[in-house]
Every structure is written in C-alpha cells, then in structure tokens.
Backbone as CSV, one residue per row, in Angstrom:
resi,resn,N_x,N_y,N_z,CA_x,CA_y,CA_z,C_x,C_y,C_z
1,UNK,0.824,-1.193,0.000,0.000,0.000,0.000,0.864,1.251,0.000
2,UNK,0.428,2.282,-0.694,1.155,3.547,-0.724,0.973,4.320,0.577
3,UNK,1.938,5.204,0.839,1.819,6.088,1.990,0.532,6.893,1.864
4,UNK,-0.221,6.961,2.974,-1.426,7.759,3.016,-2.626,7.155,2.315
5,UNK,-2.557,5.879,1.916,-3.635,5.262,1.146,-4.349,4.158,1.921
6,UNK,-4.409,4.254,3.205,-5.083,3.235,4.002,-6.572,3.570,4.077
7,UNK,-7.395,2.555,3.992,-8.841,2.748,4.029,-9.455,2.314,5.358
8,UNK,-8.777,1.411,6.038,-9.310,0.885,7.302,-8.156,0.282,8.102
9,UNK,-8.139,0.556,9.373,-7.118,0.012,10.264,-7.723,-1.165,11.022
10,UNK,-6.964,-2.245,11.098,-7.373,-3.390,11.898,-6.277,-3.701,12.917
11,UNK,-6.643,-4.486,13.913,-5.708,-4.791,15.000,-4.559,-5.684,14.564
12,UNK,-4.684,-6.333,13.414,-3.654,-7.290,13.016,-2.557,-6.688,12.137
13,UNK,-2.592,-5.395,11.869,-1.550,-4.758,11.073,-0.285,-4.590,11.912
14,UNK,0.864,-4.759,11.296,2.147,-4.571,11.981,2.337,-3.070,12.228
15,UNK,2.762,-2.706,13.416,2.877,-1.302,13.807,3.744,-0.517,12.827
16,UNK,4.907,-1.028,12.481,5.784,-0.301,11.571,5.143,-0.131,10.187
17,UNK,4.443,-1.147,9.716,3.742,-1.032,8.431,2.697,0.077,8.498
18,UNK,1.996,0.136,9.600,0.955,1.138,9.791,1.506,2.556,9.675
19,UNK,2.612,2.825,10.352,3.145,4.192,10.326,3.897,4.495,9.032
20,UNK,4.328,3.450,8.330,4.916,3.678,7.010,3.835,4.054,5.998
21,UNK,2.689,3.443,6.107,1.569,3.731,5.214,1.006,5.119,5.498
22,UNK,0.857,5.448,6.773,0.238,6.720,7.159,1.009,7.347,8.317
23,UNK,2.032,8.130,8.014,2.838,8.760,9.078,2.030,9.660,10.010
24,UNK,0.892,10.173,9.549,0.061,11.012,10.417,-0.538,10.237,11.585
25,UNK,-0.419,8.914,11.572,-0.877,8.116,12.710,0.049,8.260,13.924
26,UNK,1.273,8.684,13.708,2.251,8.740,14.798,1.747,9.580,15.965
27,UNK,1.287,10.820,15.757,0.803,11.600,16.912,-0.408,10.971,17.596
28,UNK,-1.247,10.299,16.833,-2.414,9.642,17.427,-1.952,8.505,18.338
29,UNK,-0.996,7.726,17.871,-0.470,6.627,18.684,0.280,7.155,19.906
30,UNK,1.042,8.222,19.724,1.748,8.818,20.861,0.758,9.325,21.902
31,UNK,-0.295,9.998,21.452,-1.314,10.501,22.376,-2.011,9.366,23.122
32,UNK,-2.133,8.224,22.474,-2.776,7.070,23.118,-1.886,6.443,24.181
33,UNK,-0.575,6.723,24.112,0.347,6.171,25.099,1.342,5.184,24.541
34,UNK,1.410,5.067,23.210,2.363,4.163,22.582,3.586,4.991,22.175
35,UNK,4.589,4.992,23.036,5.727,5.894,22.866,6.979,5.251,22.280
36,UNK,6.904,4.031,21.842,8.109,3.360,21.332,7.921,2.931,19.887
37,UNK,7.459,3.821,19.061,7.121,3.472,17.686,8.324,3.078,16.845
38,UNK,9.513,3.473,17.249,10.704,3.126,16.494,11.462,1.941,17.060
39,UNK,10.934,1.309,18.077,11.657,0.200,18.702,11.641,-1.024,17.788
40,UNK,12.572,-1.932,17.978,12.629,-3.129,17.129,11.339,-3.951,17.143
41,UNK,10.621,-3.939,18.237,9.377,-4.721,18.304,8.330,-4.217,17.326
42,UNK,8.375,-2.932,16.979,7.361,-2.371,16.080,7.420,-2.993,14.690
43,UNK,8.532,-3.655,14.368,8.678,-4.295,13.067,8.035,-5.677,13.024
44,UNK,7.653,-6.202,14.172,7.072,-7.535,14.196,5.793,-7.657,14.996
45,UNK,5.468,-6.638,15.776,4.265,-6.678,16.602,3.064,-6.136,15.842
46,UNK,1.946,-6.792,16.053,0.704,-6.240,15.531,0.281,-5.071,16.412
47,UNK,-0.627,-4.284,15.919,-1.152,-3.169,16.701,-1.784,-3.681,17.989
48,UNK,-2.498,-4.782,17.899,-3.131,-5.363,19.080,-2.085,-5.781,20.118
49,UNK,-1.025,-6.457,19.688,0.025,-6.875,20.617,0.693,-5.674,21.273
50,UNK,0.974,-4.644,20.483,1.610,-3.445,21.020,0.698,-2.754,22.034
51,UNK,-0.587,-2.756,21.766,-1.528,-2.149,22.713,-1.502,-2.886,24.045
52,UNK,-1.525,-4.201,23.998,-1.501,-4.979,25.241,-0.220,-4.743,26.033
53,UNK,0.908,-4.649,25.346,2.189,-4.396,26.016,2.172,-3.043,26.734
54,UNK,1.449,-2.079,26.146,1.392,-0.726,26.712,0.133,-0.485,27.546
55,UNK,-0.582,-1.571,27.872,-1.798,-1.498,28.688,-2.851,-0.574,28.076
56,UNK,-2.960,-0.637,26.749,-3.944,0.160,26.032,-5.051,-0.750,25.513
57,UNK,-6.235,-0.205,25.390,-7.353,-0.942,24.818,-7.223,-0.913,23.294
58,UNK,-6.958,-2.056,22.662,-6.755,-2.053,21.219,-7.957,-1.538,20.433
59,UNK,-9.154,-1.810,20.919,-10.346,-1.337,20.217,-10.423,0.187,20.213
60,UNK,-10.047,0.808,21.318,-10.057,2.276,21.398,-9.012,2.889,20.476
61,UNK,-7.849,2.271,20.405,-6.779,2.780,19.539,-7.187,2.632,18.073
62,UNK,-7.730,1.482,17.713,-8.185,1.255,16.341,-9.294,2.250,15.993
63,UNK,-10.190,2.488,16.918,-11.270,3.446,16.672,-10.722,4.853,16.405
64,UNK,-9.750,5.283,17.196,-9.155,6.608,16.997,-8.472,6.709,15.632
65,UNK,-7.769,5.659,15.244,-7.090,5.651,13.941,-8.102,5.649,12.799
66,UNK,-9.163,4.864,12.940,-10.176,4.822,11.893,-10.995,6.105,11.830
67,UNK,-11.173,6.773,12.957,-11.830,8.091,12.943,-11.011,9.065,12.104
68,UNK,-9.693,9.011,12.242,-8.817,9.865,11.442,-8.926,9.500,9.954
69,UNK,-8.888,8.207,9.646,-9.005,7.753,8.257,-10.319,8.233,7.653
70,UNK,-11.411,8.059,8.393,-12.721,8.468,7.891,-12.777,9.972,7.647
71,UNK,-12.253,10.756,8.594,-12.260,12.209,8.437,-11.413,12.634,7.235
72,UNK,-10.286,11.996,7.054,-9.427,12.320,5.916,-10.089,11.928,4.600
73,UNK,-10.685,10.738,4.560,-11.332,10.268,3.337,-12.587,11.056,2.994
74,UNK,-13.228,11.628,4.006,-14.436,12.430,3.787,-14.129,13.901,3.526
75,UNK,-12.851,14.251,3.510,-12.457,15.633,3.239,-12.625,16.563,4.419
76,UNK,-12.889,16.014,5.614,-13.063,16.832,6.810,-11.720,17.387,7.291
77,UNK,-10.650,16.687,6.960,-9.290,17.125,7.240,-8.479,16.855,5.988
78,UNK,-7.380,17.543,5.837,-6.607,17.358,4.602,-5.346,16.516,4.776
79,UNK,-5.124,16.015,5.978,-3.965,15.159,6.191,-2.698,15.906,6.519
80,UNK,-2.784,17.222,6.667,-1.593,17.999,7.012,-1.649,18.495,8.449
81,UNK,-2.562,17.968,9.225,-2.759,18.429,10.602,-1.515,18.272,11.470
82,UNK,-0.712,17.258,11.171,0.442,16.970,12.011,1.765,17.329,11.355
83,UNK,1.722,17.918,10.186,2.958,18.276,9.479,3.473,19.611,9.943
C-alpha cells in the first residue's frame, strides 16, 4: 500500500507497516500512550500486541485511527494536521 492510502485500520496490522503507510498516525499513537514506535518490536508486533504491552485498549486505539481515516477520506481534514 502507498503512503497515506489506508482505508481501514485493523488490529492485526504490523505497527511499523501502519506508520509507514500513514505517518500522520504517529501523533495519534503517541497521544494514546504508545511511545516506542521506532523500537525493534514495532517491526514484528501487531497493533493489538503493542496495545496490550502498553496497557492500552486495542479497540479504542483502532477506533481513533479509523476516525482519522474516515475524516481524511471524507475531506473533513486534509492530512496535514500533524505536518
């Protein structure tokens, strides 16, 4: 998938793949409490696994990411909010 071309986030995506596809997810993940996005585990952990390690609710994190995707796809935001 190209950068910025994600349509839906699921819990089984690898964390590093997720942020490579959509770098604007980084501040959302940081705000949720996931502060080690560049660690070696991010290359092999799913979003769900990373959430559990950080004591985060994976459903809430996925919802926040998908809210961003929906807003971007609906033209409510232009994707430059974090640049």
